[in-house]
Kinemage of the C-alpha trace (Angstrom):
@kinemage 1
@onewidth
@group {chain A} dominant
@subgroup {mainchain}
@vectorlist {calphas} color= white
{ca met a 1} P 10.632 -1.947 31.687
{ca thr a 2} L 8.725 1.318 31.199
{ca arg a 3} L 8.354 2.440 27.586
{ca leu a 4} L 8.576 5.974 26.300
{ca ala a 5} L 5.005 7.205 25.632
{ca asp a 6} L 2.798 10.278 25.971
{ca glu a 7} L 2.148 9.451 29.646
{ca thr a 8} L 5.786 8.786 30.553
{ca met a 9} L 7.938 11.236 28.573
{ca ala a 10} L 7.702 13.883 31.334
{ca arg a 11} L 9.928 11.571 33.427
{ca leu a 12} L 12.862 12.132 31.085
{ca pro a 13} L 15.786 14.286 32.278
{ca ala a 14} L 15.359 18.031 31.834
{ca asp a 15} L 18.021 18.226 29.106
{ca val a 16} L 15.976 16.010 26.761
{ca ala a 17} L 13.917 18.173 24.389
{ca leu a 18} L 10.217 17.203 24.232
{ca pro a 19} L 7.400 18.037 21.784
{ca thr a 20} L 5.211 20.881 23.015
{ca tyr a 21} L 2.519 20.983 20.306
{ca asp a 22} L -0.861 19.250 20.132
{ca arg a 23} L -0.151 15.727 18.893
{ca met a 24} L -3.877 15.104 18.287
{ca gln a 25} L -4.020 17.603 15.421
{ca pro a 26} L -4.867 16.217 11.953
{ca ala a 27} L -2.345 14.149 10.040
{ca gly a 28} L -1.660 16.034 6.816
{ca ile a 29} L 1.005 13.567 5.732
{ca val a 30} L 1.136 9.846 5.049
{ca his a 31} L 4.649 8.430 4.962
{ca leu a 32} L 5.435 5.122 3.281
{ca gly a 33} L 8.469 3.429 4.817
{ca thr a 34} L 8.744 4.689 8.398
{ca gly a 35} L 12.288 3.485 8.978
{ca ala a 36} L 15.218 4.994 10.824
{ca phe a 37} L 16.118 7.450 8.072
{ca his a 38} L 12.652 8.977 7.959
{ca arg a 39} L 12.614 9.340 11.731
{ca ala a 40} L 16.000 11.065 11.764
{ca his a 41} L 15.261 13.286 8.769
{ca gln a 42} L 11.790 14.267 7.481
{ca ala a 43} L 10.027 13.625 10.805
{ca cys a 44} L 12.414 16.068 12.497
{ca phe a 45} L 11.620 18.824 10.013
{ca phe a 46} L 7.867 18.418 10.520
{ca asp a 47} L 8.391 18.290 14.282
{ca ala a 48} L 10.092 21.698 14.049
{ca leu a 49} L 7.298 22.950 11.771
{ca met a 50} L 4.579 22.130 14.292
{ca ala a 51} L 6.646 23.328 17.258
{ca ala a 52} L 6.660 26.733 15.549
{ca gly a 53} L 2.862 26.753 15.345
{ca his a 54} L 2.196 25.447 11.836
{ca gly a 55} L -0.651 22.990 12.370
{ca gly a 56} L -1.977 20.045 10.417
{ca trp a 57} L 1.298 18.323 9.589
{ca met a 58} L 1.256 15.233 11.767
{ca ile a 59} L 2.453 12.101 9.977
{ca gln a 60} L 0.597 8.828 9.615
{ca gly a 61} L 3.370 6.309 9.105
{ca ala a 62} L 3.137 3.041 7.232
{ca ser a 63} L 5.317 -0.009 6.762
{ca leu a 64} L 4.924 -1.856 3.467
{ca arg a 65} L 6.674 -5.012 4.628
{ca ser a 66} L 7.532 -5.890 8.221
{ca pro a 67} L 5.564 -5.071 11.395
{ca ala a 68} L 8.829 -4.460 13.257
{ca val a 69} L 8.665 -0.640 13.179
{ca ala a 70} L 4.996 -0.677 14.235
{ca his a 71} L 5.959 -2.848 17.207
{ca gln a 72} L 8.633 -0.302 18.090
{ca met a 73} L 6.525 2.820 17.724
{ca asn a 74} L 2.849 2.098 18.341
{ca pro a 75} L 3.247 1.117 22.029
{ca gln a 76} L 5.067 4.456 22.381
{ca asp a 77} L 2.222 6.519 20.845
{ca gly a 78} L 4.501 7.121 17.851
{ca leu a 79} L 7.136 8.882 19.967
{ca phe a 80} L 10.842 8.271 19.457
{ca thr a 81} L 14.141 9.818 20.446
{ca val a 82} L 16.766 11.216 18.082
{ca leu a 83} L 20.269 10.820 19.494
{ca val a 84} L 22.690 13.196 17.755
{ca arg a 85} L 26.325 12.215 18.142
{ca asp a 86} L 29.301 14.359 17.234
{ca gly a 87} L 32.582 13.035 18.565
{ca gly a 88} L 32.159 12.835 22.332
{ca glu a 89} L 29.080 15.059 22.442
{ca glu a 90} L 25.481 13.822 22.510
{ca arg a 91} L 22.103 15.571 22.244
{ca leu a 92} L 18.706 13.945 22.838
{ca gln a 93} L 15.343 15.042 21.437
{ca val a 94} L 11.975 13.300 21.557
{ca val a 95} L 10.171 13.781 18.238
{ca gly a 96} L 6.374 13.721 18.259
{ca ser a 97} L 5.426 14.260 14.624
{ca val a 98} L 4.533 10.614 13.855
{ca arg a 99} L 1.000 9.577 14.861
{ca gly a 100} L 1.690 5.845 14.568
{ca val a 101} L 2.517 3.169 12.008
{ca leu a 102} L 0.139 1.074 9.919
{ca val a 103} L 1.305 -2.342 8.725
{ca ala a 104} L 0.175 -2.532 5.112
{ca pro a 105} L 0.336 -6.323 4.622
{ca asp a 106} L -1.862 -6.831 7.702
{ca asp a 107} L -4.565 -4.367 6.617
{ca pro a 108} L -4.004 -2.788 3.193
{ca ser a 109} L -7.452 -1.156 3.230
{ca ala a 110} L -6.489 0.836 6.346
{ca leu a 111} L -3.569 2.394 4.488
{ca val a 112} L -5.697 3.142 1.426
{ca ser a 113} L -8.238 4.816 3.735
{ca ala a 114} L -5.479 6.877 5.338
{ca leu a 115} L -4.312 8.006 1.892
{ca ala a 116} L -7.895 8.977 1.025
{ca ala a 117} L -8.426 11.086 4.179
{ca pro a 118} L -9.475 14.645 3.199
{ca glu a 119} L -6.866 16.294 5.445
{ca val a 120} L -3.946 14.500 3.760
{ca ala a 121} L -2.094 16.857 1.426
{ca leu a 122} L 1.279 15.163 1.098
{ca val a 123} L 2.576 11.611 0.763
{ca thr a 124} L 6.294 11.081 1.326
{ca leu a 125} L 8.325 7.943 0.682
{ca thr a 126} L 11.517 6.318 1.975
{ca val a 127} L 11.023 2.780 0.685
{ca thr a 128} L 14.625 2.361 -0.632
{ca glu a 129} L 15.481 1.859 -4.276
{ca lys a 130} L 13.918 -1.589 -4.500
{ca gly a 131} L 10.588 -0.381 -3.082
{ca tyr a 132} L 9.702 1.386 -6.328
{ca cys a 133} L 9.794 -1.899 -8.286
{ca leu a 134} L 11.889 -0.281 -11.015
{ca asp a 135} L 14.374 -1.910 -13.359
{ca pro a 136} L 17.737 -0.583 -12.051
{ca ala a 137} L 19.141 -0.224 -15.578
{ca thr a 138} L 16.176 1.442 -17.325
{ca gly a 139} L 14.102 2.975 -14.532
{ca ala a 140} L 10.918 1.409 -15.927
{ca leu a 141} L 8.328 -0.268 -13.708
{ca arg a 142} L 8.981 -4.012 -13.596
{ca met a 143} L 5.735 -5.379 -14.928
{ca asp a 144} L 7.042 -8.910 -14.412
{ca asp a 145} L 7.462 -8.336 -10.670
{ca pro a 146} L 4.942 -10.645 -8.935
{ca ala a 147} L 3.768 -7.922 -6.543
{ca val a 148} L 3.297 -5.414 -9.384
{ca ala a 149} L 1.404 -8.020 -11.396
{ca ala a 150} L -0.817 -8.715 -8.378
{ca asp a 151} L -1.601 -4.997 -7.986
{ca ile a 152} L -2.546 -4.723 -11.650
{ca ala a 153} L -4.808 -7.769 -11.378
{ca asp a 154} L -6.524 -6.548 -8.181
{ca leu a 155} L -5.892 -3.145 -6.612
{ca ser a 156} L -8.290 -3.718 -3.715
{ca ala a 157} L -5.403 -4.911 -1.534
{ca pro a 158} L -2.204 -3.315 -2.867
{ca arg a 159} L 1.219 -4.802 -2.212
{ca thr a 160} L 3.641 -2.220 -3.638
{ca ala a 161} L 4.370 1.460 -3.062
{ca pro a 162} L 3.166 2.389 -6.591
{ca gly a 163} L 0.070 0.251 -5.996
{ca phe a 164} L -0.820 2.050 -2.763
{ca leu a 165} L -0.245 5.450 -4.356
{ca val a 166} L -2.557 4.579 -7.249
{ca ala a 167} L -5.202 3.061 -4.966
{ca gly a 168} L -5.151 6.115 -2.689
{ca leu a 169} L -5.432 8.506 -5.633
{ca ala a 170} L -8.264 6.437 -7.110
{ca ala a 171} L -10.170 6.678 -3.817
{ca arg a 172} L -9.657 10.446 -3.669
{ca arg a 173} L -10.816 10.899 -7.262
{ca ala a 174} L -13.918 8.827 -6.586
{ca ala a 175} L -14.680 10.964 -3.518
{ca gly a 176} L -14.162 14.231 -5.390
{ca leu a 177} L -11.087 15.152 -3.316
{ca ala a 178} L -7.995 16.959 -4.507
{ca pro a 179} L -4.997 14.676 -5.010
{ca tyr a 180} L -2.045 14.638 -2.672
{ca thr a 181} L 1.478 15.642 -3.654
{ca val a 182} L 3.790 12.621 -3.907
{ca leu a 183} L 7.291 13.420 -2.630
{ca ser a 184} L 10.003 10.783 -2.942
{ca cys a 185} L 12.810 11.087 -0.374
{ca asp a 186} L 14.876 8.128 -1.607
{ca asn a 187} L 18.318 8.117 -3.214
{ca leu a 188} L 17.136 7.812 -6.800
{ca pro a 189} L 18.216 10.144 -9.595
{ca asp a 190} L 15.274 12.283 -10.687
{ca asn a 191} L 13.245 10.537 -7.998
{ca gly a 192} L 10.125 12.592 -8.614
{ca glu a 193} L 9.921 11.733 -12.285
{ca arg a 194} L 10.760 8.078 -11.617
{ca thr a 195} L 7.995 7.866 -9.033
{ca arg a 196} L 5.595 9.534 -11.460
{ca ala a 197} L 6.545 7.105 -14.237
{ca ala a 198} L 6.024 4.088 -11.947
{ca val a 199} L 2.631 5.350 -10.742
{ca leu a 200} L 1.441 6.196 -14.249
{ca ala a 201} L 2.592 2.860 -15.680
{ca leu a 202} L 0.629 0.983 -13.043
{ca ala a 203} L -2.376 3.292 -13.353
{ca val a 204} L -2.532 2.857 -17.134
{ca ala a 205} L -2.618 -0.905 -16.643
{ca val a 206} L -5.493 -0.545 -14.161
{ca asp a 207} L -7.636 2.345 -15.435
{ca glu a 208} L -6.652 4.675 -18.273
{ca ala a 209} L -9.094 7.396 -17.171
{ca leu a 210} L -7.536 7.365 -13.699
{ca ala a 211} L -4.078 7.534 -15.263
{ca gly a 212} L -5.118 10.603 -17.250
{ca trp a 213} L -6.373 12.322 -14.080
{ca ile a 214} L -3.111 11.528 -12.275
{ca glu a 215} L -1.066 12.811 -15.195
{ca arg a 216} L -2.984 16.114 -15.230
{ca glu a 217} L -3.519 16.745 -11.530
{ca val a 218} L -0.827 15.120 -9.383
{ca ala a 219} L 2.550 16.719 -8.588
{ca phe a 220} L 5.616 14.521 -8.133
{ca pro a 221} L 8.407 16.877 -6.991
{ca ser a 222} L 11.951 15.584 -6.702
{ca ser a 223} L 13.999 15.939 -3.561
{ca met a 224} L 17.513 15.337 -2.278
{ca val a 225} L 18.006 14.117 1.282
{ca asp a 226} L 21.253 13.892 3.190
{ca arg a 227} L 21.904 12.636 6.700
{ca ile a 228} L 23.921 9.669 7.907
{ca val a 229} L 21.737 7.380 10.012
{ca pro a 230} L 23.506 4.217 11.216
{ca ala a 231} L 21.583 1.226 12.502
{ca thr a 232} L 20.581 1.469 16.166
{ca thr a 233} L 22.102 -1.288 18.302
{ca asp a 234} L 20.880 -3.059 21.426
{ca asp a 235} L 23.642 -1.267 23.321
{ca asp a 236} L 22.220 2.078 22.196
{ca leu a 237} L 18.799 1.120 23.535
{ca asp a 238} L 20.209 -0.213 26.794
{ca asn a 239} L 22.354 2.884 27.345
{ca phe a 240} L 19.354 5.175 26.774
{ca glu a 241} L 17.274 3.208 29.269
{ca ser a 242} L 20.055 3.280 31.862
{ca ala a 243} L 20.504 7.030 31.453
{ca thr a 244} L 16.827 8.043 31.377
{ca gly a 245} L 14.822 5.295 33.057
{ca leu a 246} L 12.655 4.776 29.963
{ca arg a 247} L 12.918 2.222 27.171
{ca asp a 248} L 12.757 3.624 23.627
{ca glu a 249} L 12.589 0.801 21.098
{ca ala a 250} L 12.321 3.317 18.229
{ca leu a 251} L 15.404 5.392 19.083
{ca val a 252} L 17.542 6.524 16.147
{ca lys a 253} L 21.069 7.871 16.180
{ca thr a 254} L 22.505 10.282 13.656
{ca glu a 255} L 24.975 13.092 12.971
{ca pro a 256} L 24.487 16.866 13.372
{ca phe a 257} L 24.494 17.457 9.602
{ca thr a 258} L 21.154 17.325 7.816
{ca gln a 259} L 20.061 18.600 4.417
{ca trp a 260} L 16.857 18.542 2.378
{ca val a 261} L 16.454 20.094 -1.069
{ca val a 262} L 12.895 19.997 -2.455
{ca glu a 263} L 11.532 20.905 -5.856
{ca asp a 264} L 8.930 23.614 -5.269
{ca arg a 265} L 6.034 21.947 -7.098
{ca phe a 266} L 2.960 20.938 -5.088
{ca cys a 267} L -0.650 20.215 -6.054
{ca asn a 268} L -2.126 20.533 -2.544
{ca arg a 269} L -1.257 22.392 0.673
{ca arg a 270} L 2.451 23.131 0.844
{ca pro a 271} L 4.300 23.068 4.171
{ca pro a 272} L 6.550 26.129 4.729
{ca leu a 273} L 9.641 23.975 5.031
{ca glu a 274} L 11.958 26.747 3.836
{ca gln a 275} L 11.502 28.361 7.265
{ca phe a 276} L 13.233 25.360 8.856
{ca gly a 277} L 16.330 24.923 6.724
{ca val a 278} L 14.877 23.120 3.701
{ca gln a 279} L 16.091 24.498 0.388
{ca met a 280} L 13.136 24.930 -1.956
{ca thr a 281} L 14.239 25.081 -5.574
{ca arg a 282} L 13.026 24.691 -9.140
{ca asp a 283} L 15.913 22.347 -9.979
{ca val a 284} L 16.878 19.498 -7.659
{ca ala a 285} L 18.707 17.433 -10.281
{ca gly a 286} L 22.148 18.989 -9.842
{ca trp a 287} L 22.049 18.677 -6.046
{ca glu a 288} L 20.738 15.156 -6.318
{ca lys a 289} L 23.428 13.988 -8.744
{ca ala a 290} L 26.199 15.584 -6.683
{ca lys a 291} L 25.016 13.882 -3.502
{ca leu a 292} L 24.535 10.481 -5.160
{ca arg a 293} L 27.938 10.529 -6.826
{ca leu a 294} L 29.984 12.132 -4.044
{ca leu a 295} L 28.452 10.966 -0.753
{ca asn a 296} L 26.623 7.787 -1.754
{ca gly a 297} L 29.246 6.765 -4.302
{ca ala a 298} L 32.004 7.086 -1.709
{ca his a 299} L 29.919 5.318 0.932
{ca ser a 300} L 29.416 2.299 -1.323
{ca ala a 301} L 33.130 2.147 -2.148
{ca ile a 302} L 33.925 2.173 1.562
{ca ala a 303} L 31.226 -0.423 2.208
{ca tyr a 304} L 32.444 -3.063 -0.255
{ca leu a 305} L 36.200 -2.520 -0.172
{ca gly a 306} L 36.232 -1.706 3.534
{ca gly a 307} L 33.900 -4.592 4.329
{ca leu a 308} L 36.069 -7.020 2.370
{ca ala a 309} L 39.131 -5.740 4.218
{ca gly a 310} L 37.496 -6.444 7.565
{ca his a 311} L 36.596 -2.896 8.600
{ca arg a 312} L 33.324 -2.949 10.491
{ca tyr a 313} L 32.760 0.797 10.507
{ca val a 314} L 33.210 3.622 8.002
{ca his a 315} L 35.594 5.600 10.206
{ca gln a 316} L 37.838 2.551 10.602
{ca ala a 317} L 38.089 2.088 6.853
{ca met a 318} L 38.868 5.768 6.295
{ca ala a 319} L 41.830 5.485 8.677
{ca ala a 320} L 43.295 2.421 6.891
{ca pro a 321} L 46.144 2.624 4.338
{ca gly a 322} L 45.064 3.787 0.891
{ca phe a 323} L 41.473 4.692 1.670
{ca asp a 324} L 42.008 8.434 1.873
{ca arg a 325} L 43.484 8.532 -1.633
{ca leu a 326} L 40.869 6.094 -2.927
{ca ile a 327} L 38.016 8.346 -1.802
{ca glu a 328} L 39.691 11.584 -2.891
{ca thr a 329} L 40.279 10.037 -6.331
{ca leu a 330} L 36.689 8.807 -6.527
{ca trp a 331} L 35.533 12.337 -5.710
{ca asp a 332} L 37.812 13.743 -8.431
{ca glu a 333} L 36.272 11.308 -10.918
{ca ala a 334} L 32.724 12.066 -9.835
{ca gln a 335} L 33.245 15.827 -9.735
{ca ala a 336} L 34.544 15.749 -13.308
{ca thr a 337} L 31.087 14.552 -14.406
{ca leu a 338} L 29.051 17.191 -12.543
{ca val a 339} L 27.720 20.453 -13.922
{ca pro a 340} L 27.912 23.587 -11.747
{ca val a 341} L 24.934 24.111 -9.430
{ca asp a 342} L 24.046 27.478 -7.910
{ca gly a 343} L 24.726 27.373 -4.186
{ca phe a 344} L 26.680 24.109 -4.263
{ca asp a 345} L 30.451 24.162 -3.630
{ca pro a 346} L 32.001 20.720 -4.280
{ca ala a 347} L 35.207 21.547 -2.388
{ca val a 348} L 33.285 22.546 0.747
{ca tyr a 349} L 31.008 19.512 0.439
{ca arg a 350} L 34.001 17.163 0.126
{ca arg a 351} L 35.604 18.610 3.246
{ca gln a 352} L 32.323 18.170 5.107
{ca leu a 353} L 32.042 14.571 3.921
{ca lys a 354} L 35.524 13.707 5.118
{ca leu a 355} L 34.710 15.025 8.588
{ca arg a 356} L 31.385 13.163 8.603
{ca phe a 357} L 33.006 9.887 7.525
{ca ala a 358} L 35.551 10.257 10.355
{ca asn a 359} L 32.841 10.610 13.036
{ca gly a 360} L 33.520 7.393 14.947
{ca ala a 361} L 30.687 8.079 17.389
{ca leu a 362} L 28.209 7.157 14.649
{ca gln a 363} L 29.514 3.586 14.281
{ca his a 364} L 28.170 3.404 10.735
{ca arg a 365} L 28.518 -0.220 9.663
{ca thr a 366} L 29.963 -1.026 6.248
{ca his a 367} L 27.662 -4.053 5.952
{ca gln a 368} L 24.608 -1.840 6.439
{ca ile a 369} L 25.635 0.383 3.518
{ca ala a 370} L 26.419 -2.700 1.401
{ca met a 371} L 22.789 -3.865 1.365
{ca asp a 372} L 20.872 -3.821 -1.966
{ca gly a 373} L 23.916 -2.919 -4.037
{ca ser a 374} L 22.409 -4.093 -7.311
{ca gln a 375} L 19.745 -1.403 -6.931
{ca lys a 376} L 22.237 1.324 -5.976
{ca leu a 377} L 25.091 0.798 -8.442
{ca pro a 378} L 23.450 2.424 -11.496
{ca gln a 379} L 22.976 5.808 -9.828
{ca arg a 380} L 25.992 5.780 -7.515
{ca trp a 381} L 28.726 4.483 -9.848
{ca leu a 382} L 27.655 3.313 -13.282
{ca gly a 383} L 26.299 6.636 -14.515
{ca thr a 384} L 29.524 8.307 -13.362
{ca ile a 385} L 31.656 5.717 -15.140
{ca arg a 386} L 29.688 6.201 -18.381
{ca asp a 387} L 29.934 9.995 -18.213
{ca tyr a 388} L 33.630 9.850 -17.368
{ca arg a 389} L 34.321 7.550 -20.322
{ca arg a 390} L 32.244 9.657 -22.746
{ca ala a 391} L 34.183 12.754 -21.709
{ca gly a 392} L 37.411 11.070 -22.801
{ca tyr a 393} L 39.064 11.008 -19.375
{ca gly a 394} L 40.095 7.358 -19.613
{ca val a 395} L 39.140 4.600 -17.181
{ca pro a 396} L 38.198 5.927 -13.715
{ca ala a 397} L 40.642 4.186 -11.398
{ca ala a 398} L 38.820 4.489 -8.073
{ca leu a 399} L 35.378 3.644 -9.414
{ca thr a 400} L 36.726 0.640 -11.293
{ca leu a 401} L 38.425 -0.706 -8.165
{ca ala a 402} L 35.226 -0.100 -6.189
{ca leu a 403} L 33.178 -2.024 -8.770
{ca ala a 404} L 35.692 -4.868 -8.622
{ca gly a 405} L 35.132 -4.860 -4.855
{ca trp a 406} L 31.374 -5.137 -5.320
{ca met a 407} L 31.916 -8.070 -7.682
{ca his a 408} L 34.099 -9.886 -5.160
{ca trp a 409} L 31.547 -9.085 -2.429
{ca gln a 410} L 29.059 -11.276 -4.325
{ca ser a 411} L 31.164 -14.339 -3.455
{ca gly a 412} L 30.235 -13.953 0.218
{ca arg a 413} L 33.884 -14.086 1.249
{ca gly a 414} L 36.195 -11.267 2.304
{ca asp a 415} L 39.900 -11.087 3.079
{ca gly a 416} L 41.132 -14.247 4.733
{ca gly a 417} L 37.996 -16.128 3.705
{ca val a 418} L 35.804 -14.382 6.294
{ca gly a 419} L 32.190 -14.956 5.312
{ca his a 420} L 29.404 -12.396 5.014
{ca arg a 421} L 25.791 -12.338 3.858
{ca val a 422} L 25.089 -10.886 0.410
{ca asp a 423} L 21.923 -8.966 1.323
{ca asp a 424} L 20.570 -8.047 -2.086
{ca pro a 425} L 17.378 -8.710 -4.092
{ca leu a 426} L 19.554 -10.069 -6.922
{ca ala a 427} L 21.834 -12.174 -4.715
{ca val a 428} L 20.656 -15.409 -6.317
{ca glu a 429} L 21.356 -14.009 -9.771
{ca thr a 430} L 24.819 -12.686 -8.923
{ca gly a 431} L 25.688 -15.969 -7.211
{ca ala a 432} L 24.587 -17.905 -10.281
{ca ala a 433} L 26.672 -15.616 -12.509
{ca leu a 434} L 29.791 -16.418 -10.482
{ca ala a 435} L 28.987 -20.121 -10.493
{ca arg a 436} L 28.652 -20.188 -14.285
{ca ala a 437} L 32.204 -18.899 -14.618
{ca ala a 438} L 33.529 -22.027 -12.859
{ca gly a 439} L 36.418 -20.246 -11.147
{ca asp a 440} L 37.705 -18.371 -14.212
{ca arg a 441} L 38.225 -14.857 -12.819
{ca ala a 442} L 37.920 -12.985 -16.098
{ca ala a 443} L 34.793 -14.991 -16.855
{ca glu a 444} L 33.379 -14.093 -13.424
{ca val a 445} L 33.694 -10.387 -14.247
{ca arg a 446} L 32.126 -10.814 -17.681
{ca ser a 447} L 29.347 -12.999 -16.286
{ca leu a 448} L 28.398 -10.351 -13.723
{ca leu a 449} L 28.563 -7.586 -16.337
{ca ala a 450} L 26.092 -9.599 -18.419
{ca ile a 451} L 23.329 -8.973 -15.842
{ca glu a 452} L 21.506 -6.359 -17.913
{ca thr a 453} L 19.103 -5.326 -15.153
{ca ile a 454} L 22.159 -3.818 -13.426
{ca phe a 455} L 24.639 -2.964 -16.190
{ca ala a 456} L 22.550 -2.704 -19.386
{ca arg a 457} L 24.780 -3.692 -22.348
{ca asp a 458} L 27.204 -0.870 -22.938
{ca leu a 459} L 29.735 -1.408 -20.144
{ca ala a 460} L 30.308 -5.038 -21.078
{ca ala a 461} L 31.213 -3.857 -24.589
{ca asp a 462} L 33.752 -1.274 -23.352
{ca glu a 463} L 36.882 -3.431 -23.624
{ca pro a 464} L 39.446 -0.979 -22.135
{ca phe a 465} L 37.206 -0.554 -19.104
{ca val a 466} L 36.540 -4.296 -18.821
{ca ala a 467} L 40.279 -5.053 -19.031
{ca his a 468} L 41.027 -2.721 -16.111
{ca leu a 469} L 38.073 -4.110 -14.168
{ca ile a 470} L 39.326 -7.670 -14.616
{ca gly a 471} L 42.789 -6.576 -13.492
{ca asp a 472} L 41.426 -4.972 -10.318
{ca tyr a 473} L 39.189 -7.947 -9.620
{ca cys a 474} L 42.076 -10.398 -9.973
{ca arg a 475} L 44.256 -8.225 -7.739
{ca ile a 476} L 41.657 -8.322 -4.954
{ca val a 477} L 41.128 -12.090 -5.308
{ca glu a 478} L 44.828 -12.960 -5.567
{ca thr a 479} L 46.055 -10.677 -2.776
{ca ser a 480} L 43.329 -9.029 -0.679
{ca ala a 481} L 41.113 -5.985 -0.713
{ca ala a 482} L 43.328 -4.393 1.939
{ca ala a 483} L 46.426 -4.928 -0.189
{ca ala a 484} L 44.739 -3.649 -3.338
{ca ile a 485} L 43.636 -0.462 -1.573
{ca ala a 486} L 47.059 0.105 -0.011
{ca ala a 487} L 48.657 -0.346 -3.439
{ca phe a 488} L 46.144 2.089 -4.907
{ca gly a 489} L 47.364 4.719 -2.496
{ca ala a 490} L 50.923 4.359 -3.725
{ca thr a 491} L 50.627 4.001 -7.518
{ca asp a 492} L 50.195 6.166 -10.619
{ca leu a 493} L 46.478 6.320 -11.316
{ca val a 494} L 46.486 7.497 -14.937
{ca arg a 495} L 44.600 5.034 -17.120
{ca ala a 496} L 44.131 5.352 -20.848
């Protein structure tokens, strides 16, 4: 087996695009969370930036948990292939913008040193919702989190993303260096402000003078990212090796569509991303909310209800009875809660989403999307439900059925008793909530709603909503998710 690397990439077929710029130029970026999404999204934009002659934007990657990505990328000199699939068409490109990947738990000081390097102007993050150590319901830093508490007690070897950001900024301040811009690229509402709040909360607990410097000097712009990046399979890797003669353990597959909207607020060098399709704006919030509620909200509904019904992939679920109306209704409900945004057309976006969801070549697994639901629900569904109720529209039928699906997902059993893993940081808590109800279905719903770190307190007190939620939950349990969705597609959806 010969791995993709600087010395071997010239062996690839002529139709595979290769990086042509100097990969030894300085790394102006540190990225926390060098997973598949980062490789298929931000890394591609910076690859294009340097290919056009804009130097100093190589990326030093870092993993805050597992060494798996480092094992994939470091033997390949940081190189990886992006496989773009659209129906029966495929396009291959080797991306060279990532220098390599540090494994933070193995050597936290190496990552802090990388953050303190004078040439670093930007730190980007894709650490998923749970990586920020925030309370899903309030958005506040979880001071009771053991890793957060450890960082506060001793920041010499950080364990969390906020801890590394604070430690890196502290090192720069001590060295008399300008701070870096901190740019969150995760699916969090107002992700810049939430990242800022988490960093400041930890900094205040460590050093109030440092916290004051961060508050005055550091920029935390928000951003909205959009690209579907399914998990790469062993078959994908084997097929690439058979076709090219090289093994790429870091290969990612994705769709043609990609979007990045960035708040134009930087405190250090600013990359000219607008020249490469990035929309620079003063207001990301409207774009961000639309994407979370339309794309991500629909994806989660497909994940839980489709997963329960036995659909392995998104495109399979979308072709099943009732799903088209379910998703169109969910989009109607979500769109009713959005304010107009200059340049954003919801009707066009919805048509694009439907085509993207139908792209069977992506093989986007429902179980992949279903991970970490407790962290995703507040921004994908619960805020929409609250806004919809406050506006006096009644109970949102599609969102309520989707939430009932998430609740049944916590049992670890789908239609026909088929088992699945509940991959969630609060899986123990949701399992205990179901167990406390002792088989009483209405009590199961109320017990789950009582988890305030997910639902706060207001939804549990909304009796009309809770009554409909219990009804949908019982319908799924007593019949099946597939039957409940099919019935949804054939019934009157008006709910008082």
